[in-house]
N, C-alpha and C positions, 0 to 999 in steps of 0.2 A: 504494500500500500504506500504510494508515493505521497507523503505528507509535505506540502510546500511551505506551510507556516502554521503557527499555533498561537492561541491565546490561553492564558492560565488564570484560574480562580483558586487562590490558596485556601479560601474558606471552605470550598467544596472539595478540594483536592481533585479537581477535574481540569482537563484541557479540551479545547475544541480545535480541530485541525481542518484546514482546507486541503483536500486531496485531489489529485488529477490522474486520469488514465486515458490516453488517446483523446485529449482535449475535452474530456467529460469530467466535470467537477462535482464534488459532493462535500458536505459538512459532516464531520464525524466527531462525536463526543466520547471522551475517554475518562475512565476512573484511573487516577495515578497515585492513589494512596499507598500502593505497594508496587507491584508490577502493573504496567499499563494494560488495561482491559477495555475493549470497545463496548460502549453502552448503547449507542444509537447512531443512526446516520440518516441523512436527507440529501437526495440527489438535487442538483441545481440544473434547471432546464435551459438557462441562458448563459451567455459568456460572462466570465469573471476573471480575476487575477489574484495572485497571492497578496498583493498590496491593497486589495479592496475589502479586507475583513478587519474589524476592530471590535473591541469590547466596550460596552457602556456600563461602567461599574455600578452607578447608582440605580440603574433600572433592572439589574439582573438579566441583561439582554446583550445581544450582539448586533452590529450593523454590517451589512454586506451589500455590495452593489452588483447588480446583474444588468446586462446590456443586450438589446436587440439590434438588428440591422448592421452589425459590425462588418459584414461582408458586402454591404451595399453602399459603403462610403465612397465618395462624398455626396452621392445622389440623395441619400436619406440621412436624417439625423440619427444619432445613436440610440435614442430612447433608453436612457440610463435610469434605472429604478433603484433607489436606496431603500432597502428593506430593514426594518427593525424586527428582530426575531427573539423569542424567548430562549434563554440559555438551555432550559431543561428539555424542551421537545422540538425546538426550531420552528414552532408555529409563528406565523407572521402577525405582529402586533400592528404594524403600520407600513404602508408603502408611500414613498415620496418620489415623484417623478422630477428629475432635474431638468428645468426648462432650458431650451436653446442649447442643448448639449450636442455640439457638432463633432467632437472627438471623443475617443474612449477615455473615461476617467482613469487616472493613473494611481491615485492613492486616496485613502480615507483615514481620518484620525480624529481623536477627541482632544479638545483643548485641555491644558492642565487645570483650568478652572471648572471643567466638566459642564460648561454651559452650551457649548457648540460642537457640532460635527462639522469638520472641514473636509471638503472634497476638492481635489485638484484635477482639472481637465488637462489633457496631454500638453496643449500648446497655449491656450488662450484665456482660460477662466479659472477662478477659484469660487467655490460655492460655500456659503456659510449658512448652516441650518441650526436654528435655535431649538434646543431639545425641549424646552418647556412649552413652546408654542407651535413648533413645526414650521415657523416662518423661514422662507428661503430667500437669500440674497445672492446675486451673482455679480462678481467683480472681475474687471480685466486683470489678467495675470499672465503677461507674455513671458514665455520661457521656452527652452528647447524641450525635448522629450522628457517630461518630468515623471519621476517614479517614486519619490518619497518626500515627506515634509515632517520635520521634527521641531517642536516648540521648545524654546528656552523655558525652564521651569518657572521663571518669573514672568513669562509672557511679554518680554520686551522685544524679542526678535524670534525669527524662525530660520531654519536652514532647509533649503530646498535642494534636493539632488536631481540633477538632470543628466541626460546622456545624448550625445550626438555621435561623433566618432569616438569620443572619450567621455568619461564621467566628469561631472563638474558640479561643485557645491557652491550655492549662492546664499548669502546672508541678507535677510530683509528685516529692516527696522519696522516695528509696529507702532504707528502713531495712534490709530484707533481701529481695532479689528472690526468692531460692530458696523463701521461705515466704510470699510474697505480701504482705509488709509494706511498703506505700508509701502515701503520703497526699497529698492535694491541698494545696498551699501558696499558690497564687495563680494569676492569669491575666491576660490582656489580650485585647482585641477585635481582630479583623481587620476584614473588611467583607463584601460580598455573597457569597452561597453559590454563585454561578455560576462560580467559579474554583477550580482545584485548587492550594491554597496550598503553599508549600515552606518548610521550615526546615532550616538547616544550621549546624553549630557551627564556630567558627574553630579552626584547628589551632595557632594561635600565642598566643592569649590567651583569657581567660574572656569570651567573647562569642558571640553567635549572630546570624544574619541570617534574616529571614523576609519572605515576599512575600504579598500579598493583592490582590484586586481593589479598585480605588478607583472612585469615581463617574466618569461620562463616559468610560468605556472607558480608564481609566488604570490602570497597575500601580504599587502602592505597595511600595517596597523599604525595609526598616528594619534598621538595624544597632544592636544593643543590647549593651552590656557589663554584666556582673553582678559584684557583689562576693560571691564564693562564701561567705566566712565569715559575712558579715552576712545573706546571703539565707536561709541554712538553719540557722545555728548554734543559734538559739533554738527551732527547730521550731514557730514560730508562723505562723498564717495571716496573710499580709501584704496581702491585699486584691485587688480586681479592677480591671483597667484602670488600673493604676499609682496607684490612690488607696486608702489613704493611703501608698503606697510612697515611702520616701525616695529621692531621685534618686541617692544614693550606692549604693543596693542594686541597682537595675535602671536603668541610665542609657541613655537613647536618644541615641546619639552622632550619628546623622544619619538622615534619612528623605527619600526622593526619590519623586516621582510621574512616571512615564514613559509616553509616549503610544504604546505598542507593541501594544495590543490593539484592533485595528481590524476584525478578521474576525468572521464570524458564528459562533454556537455553537448547539448543539441538545442533545437528550437523550444522544446517543451521543458528542458532542464538546463537553464543557464546555471553557471556556477553561483552558488550561494554560500554565505557564511553568516554568522551571527555572533555578537559579543554583548556581554552583560557584566554588571558588577556583582561579584560574589560577596564582598565585604569592603571595608575601608582600604584594604591593602592589596586586593586581588581582583583581577578581571578573569572572566571565563570566555574563551574563544572556541566556537565550534566551527570547524572547517574540514572538508573532506571526511576522512574517517578518524579525525583526531579531536579530542577535547584538550585544550591547553590552558593552564593557569599562568597568567602573566602578572608580574610584579607591577603595581601601579606607578612606582617611583621611576622605573627605567625601562619597562617593557620586557625584562628578562623572563624567559620561560622557566617557571619553577617546577612544573610537573606536566606530564603528558599522559593521557589515557586513550588507548586505541579502541576502536569500535568495529563492529562487523558491517555497519551501514553508513552511508554518506549522510552527514548531518546538514540540515538546511535551515533550521531555526531552533532557538533554545529559550527556556524560561528558567528562572532560579527559584527554588524552594528554600528560602533562607532559614525557615524554622528547622529543617532537617538536613541542611547543607547538601541539597541534591540539585542536579541539573536534569531537567526534563527536555528531551530533544525530539523534534520532528525530523524524521529521516526518510530516505527513499524506501524504507522497509518498515514503516509504521512509527510508533512512538516508543522511545526508550527512556528509562530512568537510571540515573547514575548517582550513587552515593560517593561523595568525595572524601 
């Protein structure tokens, strides 16, 4: 069972995965209290993507986007539907059609304040859906092929990941999200487009970690600190690829290249990896058939665990020091 991504509910000790087989998608719910056991599943009749699934914590629900007409572009609009479904049985609570959606949505996420669902269209638009009312707003958001959006925990800015020939990370300052007032302030390059890059923010300091594919089947992991006041206080555009950015504004603390991407990839299975904080001192990286523990101070690999399946996404069970992994062969649980 090819599990492309997962969302985890620690209170239930359950995960939901999005699985795919020959372009047919389904949602699968798993009990992960001990060994992963499948509880239920629901087939999806329309097109979706691994980045179009997210959890709505306060509603005990999930959000997923399905699309029609994807093979009739550009003659017909996509007809993208945001579905709010119950966690327990996948029954649909609400369907919200995204108006004027001319390209396939690339990602869906919940804001840190948990007031809005944000949907990014591939090239042109950003949708803001208020959870309490269901009111939809559509704002211009011109970017290349966008595939992820991650909010700063303080909601002062977000990082949007795009790909054309290469992956590219853009930082946007948020003046007023509710009215669509945000602007590009700068960015930096990743590498080749054959990998689903990951960006996470540190819970302990003004810093973020991002991954991207490096040449010769290497995975590049970079830890960057940012000076929040200098980075955005003057509202000025500060350049691309760290030039002419002062090192005091966006500081590359460390960068490591790791040889974990050895497997094949194809149209249905781009290279994926995932990274998360285990605790204040350790990062967990899942890539290829390896789980690696990295020291936060310098990126040095402290331990490696080999698996029988290719890891595509991970979640951390902090209470029991476990890693729950979505793989190309189902869900696996690892005690560290």
